ROGU-413657 format. One record per residue (C-alpha): residue in three letters; residue number from 1; y negated, z, x negated. Coordinates in steps of 0.25 Angstrom, whole numbers. Layout:
BEGIN
ALA,NUM,Y,Z,X
...
This chain:
BEGIN
MET,1,-926,-395,-100
ARG,2,-920,-405,-91
MET,3,-905,-403,-87
SER,4,-896,-414,-92
LEU,5,-888,-422,-82
ARG,6,-875,-418,-89
ARG,7,-879,-403,-88
GLY,8,-883,-405,-73
LEU,9,-869,-411,-70
ARG,10,-862,-400,-77
LEU,11,-870,-389,-69
VAL,12,-867,-396,-56
LEU,13,-852,-397,-59
ALA,14,-851,-383,-63
SER,15,-858,-379,-50
ILE,16,-848,-387,-42
MET,17,-836,-381,-49
LEU,18,-841,-367,-47
VAL,19,-843,-369,-32
PHE,20,-828,-375,-31
VAL,21,-823,-362,-38
MET,22,-830,-353,-29
LEU,23,-825,-360,-16
ASN,24,-811,-359,-21
LEU,25,-812,-344,-24
HIS,26,-818,-342,-10
VAL,27,-806,-349,-4
LEU,28,-796,-342,-13
TYR,29,-802,-328,-10
ASN,30,-803,-330,5
THR,31,-789,-336,8
PRO,32,-781,-325,15
GLU,33,-768,-321,8
SER,34,-760,-324,21
GLU,35,-763,-339,19
SER,36,-757,-339,5
SER,37,-744,-331,8
GLU,38,-734,-334,18
ILE,39,-726,-322,22
LEU,40,-714,-319,30
VAL,41,-711,-304,33
ASP,42,-698,-298,37
LYS,43,-702,-293,51
ARG,44,-691,-283,52
ASP,45,-698,-274,42
SER,46,-710,-267,48
ASN,47,-714,-261,35
VAL,48,-715,-274,27
ALA,49,-729,-277,22
VAL,50,-734,-291,20
PHE,51,-741,-296,8
PRO,52,-742,-309,0
LEU,53,-732,-312,-11
ALA,54,-737,-311,-25
GLN,55,-734,-321,-35
ALA,56,-719,-321,-36
TRP,57,-716,-319,-51
GLY,58,-729,-313,-57
ASP,59,-741,-320,-63
ASN,60,-737,-321,-77
ALA,61,-722,-318,-79
GLY,62,-718,-314,-93
GLY,63,-732,-316,-98
HIS,64,-731,-331,-97
ALA,65,-741,-340,-90
PRO,66,-741,-342,-75
VAL,67,-731,-352,-70
HIS,68,-735,-365,-63
ASP,69,-724,-374,-59
GLY,70,-733,-384,-52
GLN,71,-726,-381,-38
VAL,72,-734,-378,-25
ARG,73,-725,-368,-20
ALA,74,-723,-364,-5
THR,75,-729,-351,-1
ALA,76,-718,-340,-3
LYS,77,-713,-334,10
LEU,78,-710,-320,11
SER,79,-699,-314,19
LEU,80,-701,-300,16
VAL,81,-712,-291,10
ILE,82,-711,-277,7
PRO,83,-722,-270,-1
SER,84,-719,-259,-11
LYS,85,-722,-244,-8
PRO,86,-728,-238,-20
SER,87,-724,-223,-22
THR,88,-735,-213,-19
THR,89,-728,-202,-27
SER,90,-728,-208,-40
ALA,91,-736,-218,-49
PRO,92,-733,-233,-47
GLY,93,-721,-237,-56
THR,94,-715,-223,-57
LYS,95,-705,-215,-50
ASN,96,-706,-202,-43
GLU,97,-697,-194,-51
THR,98,-698,-182,-41
GLU,99,-690,-190,-30
PRO,100,-675,-191,-32
LYS,101,-669,-204,-32
LYS,102,-661,-207,-19
SER,103,-650,-216,-19
ARG,104,-647,-225,-7
TYR,105,-632,-225,-10
ASN,106,-621,-215,-8
ASN,107,-619,-209,-22
TYR,108,-608,-200,-17
ILE,109,-599,-211,-10
ASN,110,-585,-211,-14
LEU,111,-583,-225,-20
ASN,112,-568,-225,-17
ASP,113,-571,-223,-2
SER,114,-571,-237,3
GLU,115,-576,-234,17
ALA,116,-588,-226,11
LEU,117,-591,-237,2
LYS,118,-591,-247,14
SER,119,-600,-239,22
GLU,120,-610,-237,10
VAL,121,-610,-252,7
ILE,122,-613,-255,22
ARG,123,-624,-245,22
ILE,124,-631,-250,10
ASN,125,-630,-265,13
ALA,126,-636,-262,27
GLU,127,-647,-253,22
GLN,128,-652,-264,12
PHE,129,-661,-254,5
VAL,130,-670,-260,-6
HIS,131,-673,-251,-18
ASN,132,-687,-251,-24
LEU,133,-693,-258,-12
ASP,134,-704,-247,-11
ARG,135,-707,-250,-26
PHE,136,-707,-265,-26
GLY,137,-708,-270,-12
LEU,138,-702,-283,-9
SER,139,-707,-297,-7
LEU,140,-696,-308,-3
GLY,141,-700,-322,-1
SER,142,-696,-336,-4
ASP,143,-700,-334,-19
SER,144,-693,-321,-20
LEU,145,-680,-318,-27
VAL,146,-669,-308,-23
ILE,147,-659,-305,-34
VAL,148,-645,-301,-30
ILE,149,-635,-295,-40
GLN,150,-620,-295,-38
THR,151,-614,-283,-45
HIS,152,-600,-277,-47
ASP,153,-597,-264,-54
ARG,154,-605,-267,-67
PRO,155,-616,-256,-68
GLU,156,-619,-259,-83
HIS,157,-621,-274,-80
LEU,158,-629,-271,-68
GLN,159,-638,-262,-75
LEU,160,-641,-272,-86
LEU,161,-644,-283,-76
LEU,162,-654,-274,-69
ASN,163,-660,-270,-82
SER,164,-663,-284,-85
MET,165,-668,-286,-71
GLY,166,-678,-275,-72
LYS,167,-685,-283,-83
VAL,168,-686,-296,-75
LYS,169,-701,-300,-73
ASP,170,-705,-298,-58
ILE,171,-691,-292,-54
SER,172,-698,-282,-45
LYS,173,-701,-294,-35
VAL,174,-686,-296,-33
LEU,175,-676,-290,-23
LEU,176,-663,-286,-30
VAL,177,-650,-285,-22
VAL,178,-638,-279,-30
SER,179,-625,-282,-23
HIS,180,-613,-273,-27
ASP,181,-598,-274,-24
VAL,182,-596,-260,-30
TYR,183,-603,-248,-24
SER,184,-606,-239,-37
HIS,185,-615,-227,-39
GLN,186,-618,-233,-53
LEU,187,-622,-246,-48
ASN,188,-630,-241,-36
ASP,189,-638,-232,-46
ILE,190,-641,-244,-55
VAL,191,-647,-252,-44
GLU,192,-654,-241,-38
ALA,193,-661,-239,-52
VAL,194,-667,-252,-51
GLU,195,-682,-251,-51
PHE,196,-687,-265,-54
CYS,197,-686,-272,-40
PRO,198,-681,-270,-26
VAL,199,-666,-269,-25
MET,200,-655,-268,-14
GLN,201,-640,-265,-16
ILE,202,-630,-272,-7
PHE,203,-615,-270,-8
PHE,204,-603,-280,-6
PRO,205,-596,-273,6
PHE,206,-582,-280,3
SER,207,-580,-275,-11
GLN,208,-567,-271,-18
GLN,209,-573,-257,-19
ILE,210,-574,-255,-4
TYR,211,-562,-263,-1
SER,212,-553,-257,-12
THR,213,-540,-258,-5
GLU,214,-542,-269,5
PHE,215,-547,-283,5
PRO,216,-557,-288,0
GLY,217,-553,-278,-11
GLU,218,-538,-277,-15
HIS,219,-528,-273,-5
PRO,220,-515,-267,-9
ASN,221,-507,-278,-3
ASP,222,-516,-289,-9
CYS,223,-508,-300,-16
PRO,224,-508,-299,-31
ARG,225,-516,-310,-38
ASN,226,-504,-317,-45
ALA,227,-494,-315,-33
LYS,228,-487,-328,-30
LYS,229,-489,-332,-15
ALA,230,-475,-331,-12
GLU,231,-474,-317,-17
ALA,232,-487,-314,-10
LEU,233,-481,-319,3
LYS,234,-468,-311,1
LYS,235,-476,-299,-2
ASN,236,-486,-301,10
CYS,237,-498,-297,2
ASN,238,-512,-299,7
ASN,239,-516,-314,8
ALA,240,-503,-319,2
GLN,241,-506,-332,9
HIS,242,-519,-335,1
PRO,243,-519,-334,-14
ASP,244,-529,-343,-21
LYS,245,-527,-357,-25
TYR,246,-520,-352,-38
GLY,247,-511,-343,-31
HIS,248,-518,-330,-34
TYR,249,-522,-319,-24
ARG,250,-536,-313,-23
GLU,251,-541,-302,-33
ALA,252,-552,-294,-26
LYS,253,-561,-291,-38
TYR,254,-563,-306,-40
CYS,255,-565,-310,-25
GLN,256,-575,-299,-23
ALA,257,-586,-306,-32
LYS,258,-586,-318,-23
HIS,259,-586,-310,-10
HIS,260,-598,-301,-15
TRP,261,-606,-314,-20
ILE,262,-606,-320,-6
TRP,263,-607,-307,2
LYS,264,-619,-304,-7
LEU,265,-626,-317,-4
GLN,266,-623,-316,11
HIS,267,-629,-302,11
VAL,268,-641,-305,3
PHE,269,-645,-317,11
GLU,270,-641,-313,25
GLU,271,-640,-298,26
ILE,272,-651,-292,18
HIS,273,-663,-290,28
ILE,274,-674,-292,18
LEU,275,-669,-305,14
LYS,276,-666,-310,28
ASP,277,-678,-320,27
TYR,278,-678,-321,12
GLU,279,-680,-336,7
GLY,280,-681,-333,-8
ASN,281,-670,-334,-19
ILE,282,-659,-324,-23
MET,283,-654,-323,-37
LEU,284,-639,-319,-39
LEU,285,-636,-310,-51
GLU,286,-623,-303,-55
ASP,287,-623,-289,-62
ASP,288,-620,-294,-76
TYR,289,-632,-302,-78
PHE,290,-645,-300,-86
LEU,291,-658,-306,-83
THR,292,-670,-311,-91
GLU,293,-684,-306,-88
ASP,294,-689,-319,-82
ILE,295,-678,-322,-73
LEU,296,-686,-321,-60
PHE,297,-697,-329,-67
SER,298,-687,-340,-70
THR,299,-682,-340,-56
HIS,300,-696,-342,-51
MET,301,-698,-353,-61
LEU,302,-685,-360,-57
ARG,303,-689,-359,-42
GLY,304,-701,-367,-45
LEU,305,-693,-377,-53
LYS,306,-683,-379,-42
GLU,307,-695,-382,-32
ARG,308,-700,-393,-42
ASP,309,-688,-399,-49
CYS,310,-675,-395,-41
PRO,311,-679,-393,-26
ASP,312,-664,-395,-22
CYS,313,-660,-384,-31
ARG,314,-653,-372,-23
MET,315,-652,-362,-34
LEU,316,-659,-356,-47
VAL,317,-650,-351,-58
LEU,318,-656,-341,-68
GLY,319,-644,-339,-77
ASN,320,-635,-347,-85
TYR,321,-623,-345,-95
ASP,322,-627,-353,-107
LYS,323,-624,-345,-120
ASN,324,-636,-350,-127
GLN,325,-649,-347,-120
ASN,326,-661,-355,-126
TYR,327,-673,-350,-119
ALA,328,-683,-357,-129
ILE,329,-677,-370,-124
ASN,330,-672,-367,-110
GLY,331,-680,-355,-105
ALA,332,-689,-364,-96
LYS,333,-678,-374,-92
ALA,334,-669,-375,-80
GLU,335,-657,-384,-76
ARG,336,-654,-391,-63
ALA,337,-639,-390,-59
PHE,338,-629,-388,-48
TRP,339,-623,-375,-47
ILE,340,-611,-372,-56
SER,341,-604,-358,-55
SER,342,-602,-356,-70
LYS,343,-617,-360,-73
HIS,344,-626,-356,-62
ASN,345,-621,-342,-56
MET,346,-630,-333,-64
GLY,347,-643,-330,-57
MET,348,-641,-340,-45
THR,349,-654,-340,-37
PHE,350,-655,-346,-23
ASN,351,-660,-344,-9
ARG,352,-655,-343,5
SER,353,-653,-358,7
LEU,354,-642,-359,-3
TRP,355,-636,-346,2
LEU,356,-635,-353,16
ASP,357,-628,-365,10
ILE,358,-618,-356,3
LYS,359,-616,-349,17
LYS,360,-613,-362,23
CYS,361,-602,-364,13
ALA,362,-595,-350,16
LYS,363,-582,-356,20
GLU,364,-581,-364,7
PHE,365,-586,-352,-1
CYS,366,-576,-342,5
SER,367,-564,-351,4
PHE,368,-566,-357,-10
ASP,369,-555,-351,-19
ASP,370,-563,-345,-30
TYR,371,-567,-331,-31
ASN,372,-579,-334,-39
TRP,373,-592,-335,-30
ASP,374,-599,-345,-40
TRP,375,-587,-355,-41
THR,376,-587,-354,-26
LEU,377,-602,-357,-25
GLN,378,-600,-369,-34
HIS,379,-589,-374,-25
LEU,380,-599,-373,-13
SER,381,-610,-380,-21
MET,382,-600,-392,-23
LYS,383,-594,-393,-10
CYS,384,-602,-385,1
ILE,385,-616,-383,-2
PRO,386,-625,-395,0
ASP,387,-629,-403,-12
LYS,388,-623,-392,-22
VAL,389,-631,-381,-27
ARG,390,-642,-386,-37
LEU,391,-649,-376,-45
LEU,392,-659,-374,-57
VAL,393,-654,-365,-68
MET,394,-662,-359,-80
LYS,395,-657,-365,-93
ALA,396,-660,-352,-100
SER,397,-654,-341,-93
ARG,398,-661,-329,-86
ILE,399,-648,-322,-83
PHE,400,-638,-317,-93
HIS,401,-623,-314,-90
LEU,402,-619,-300,-95
GLY,403,-605,-300,-89
GLU,404,-596,-302,-102
CYS,405,-586,-295,-94
GLY,406,-584,-298,-79
MET,407,-575,-302,-68
HIS,408,-570,-315,-76
LYS,409,-573,-312,-91
LYS,410,-569,-301,-101
ALA,411,-576,-301,-114
LYS,412,-575,-292,-126
ASN,413,-589,-288,-126
CYS,414,-593,-283,-112
ASP,415,-605,-275,-116
PRO,416,-617,-281,-107
LYS,417,-627,-273,-114
ALA,418,-624,-280,-127
LYS,419,-626,-293,-119
VAL,420,-639,-288,-114
LYS,421,-644,-286,-128
GLU,422,-641,-300,-132
ILE,423,-648,-305,-120
GLU,424,-660,-297,-122
THR,425,-661,-301,-136
LYS,426,-660,-316,-132
LEU,427,-671,-314,-121
ALA,428,-680,-307,-131
GLN,429,-680,-318,-140
ASN,430,-683,-328,-129
TYR,431,-693,-320,-121
LYS,432,-704,-330,-123
HIS,433,-695,-341,-116
LEU,434,-694,-333,-103
PHE,435,-703,-334,-92
PRO,436,-705,-349,-94
ASN,437,-718,-355,-89
MET,438,-711,-367,-83
VAL,439,-696,-370,-80
ALA,440,-691,-385,-80
VAL,441,-679,-392,-77
ALA,442,-671,-396,-90
GLY,443,-661,-405,-83
ASP,444,-649,-405,-74
SER,445,-635,-399,-77
ARG,446,-625,-409,-81
ILE,447,-613,-401,-78
LYS,448,-604,-408,-68
LEU,449,-602,-401,-55
ARG,450,-588,-399,-49
ASP,451,-582,-391,-38
PRO,452,-576,-379,-45
LYS,453,-561,-377,-45
PRO,454,-559,-363,-38
ASN,455,-554,-352,-46
GLY,456,-546,-345,-35
GLY,457,-545,-331,-32
TRP,458,-551,-333,-18
GLY,459,-539,-338,-10
ASP,460,-538,-325,-1
ILE,461,-541,-328,13
ARG,462,-547,-314,15
ASP,463,-558,-318,4
HIS,464,-561,-330,12
ASN,465,-563,-323,25
LEU,466,-571,-311,18
CYS,467,-580,-321,11
LEU,468,-583,-328,24
GLN,469,-587,-314,30
HIS,470,-597,-313,19
PHE,471,-604,-325,24
GLU,472,-603,-321,38
ASN,473,-608,-306,35
ALA,474,-596,-299,40
SER,475,-595,-284,41
ILE,476,-590,-276,30
THR,477,-578,-272,38
HIS,478,-567,-282,40
């Protein structure tokens, strides 16, 4: 039987396609991995092993289809790669119960001994120990994320935050830094019990706890908040010449949060050795937050969206304060905006570039008469940081605020566990709307920008000088 012309053409076409596929497979399997991964290694650590970075956030997060945002991404650069060290004494994923847990913190320190606390804090901050490094290893690169939690003395809130964090998809790839302004055995135990990612603790060295009877804590001769200036001058109390713009004198407990916030940024970007060459993002959290399981996935999606639709955005924001969160409509939407303190301070995510611009505004940050770091940052965005701080914010929040009772607010119901139950019910009902396959810009914020009126509480010249010392990384002693 003679072969028809049409059938012959089909055979020729099939043969050509087969040869093409085989040639491509040959190229793929004979390309060295070193040509597809650009790796920078911290040369100070002789124990660091080098290996290509795997896909940043898993192949199929949350059971959804793989994501393709149409971008040709630059090769991720690694600043540090430390492999895990699987235990040889127990099965993978299990603990060796025969080995007693060893705390790296002094469980017998007298918490009323300021000098002992000061020495302990200096030791811990210098040691920079990373818990769970042997279990998970650590890869830090331009596509990585470092999460920094600022915590006070709220162990229940911190525990709830960490519980939510432990359920986050791909959390083991994150470096967690917990920054304390209170040295507490209970808080240390909570953080040391984290088993889901590498974690480091740092301690604000100018806390009220350490300086309990002197500045920056409360000195016995400090001027009372409501003292009149003439009265203060007559009494010759500390800093009588410098009340705030409303005529009030400093309150240490309120000033501490702003000091801690800027010290924390300086320490993370400038003093933690393994972050010295880090080019990726950090995410700022507080101890009264609760996270959704897809927060890292959403951060990754926002980063791709930024490259495509908002290249001048300096920040990603994962949380908002909207009372009615509609995940069905807004779960895959983001909004472009300029930074506003009351809307964009929850889950701020940015890299070293923005930190360096904040640092250039050190004098303005430290002299602005507002004890709130976020209002101060909005002032910098309006008056000092070039082109303001533009951002992308998720319209359906990936962070919830549990702090019904905090520094500024006293509510009748202060039970964070009840709030968590409400949030978990809401998220369970909307789980199918998490891990979106695609995130799009839904528009631009129409809120009018303004330079905020300072709230006061930051008129003391001693606070200005100490704040500048944080930027300059001055010693703990002063």
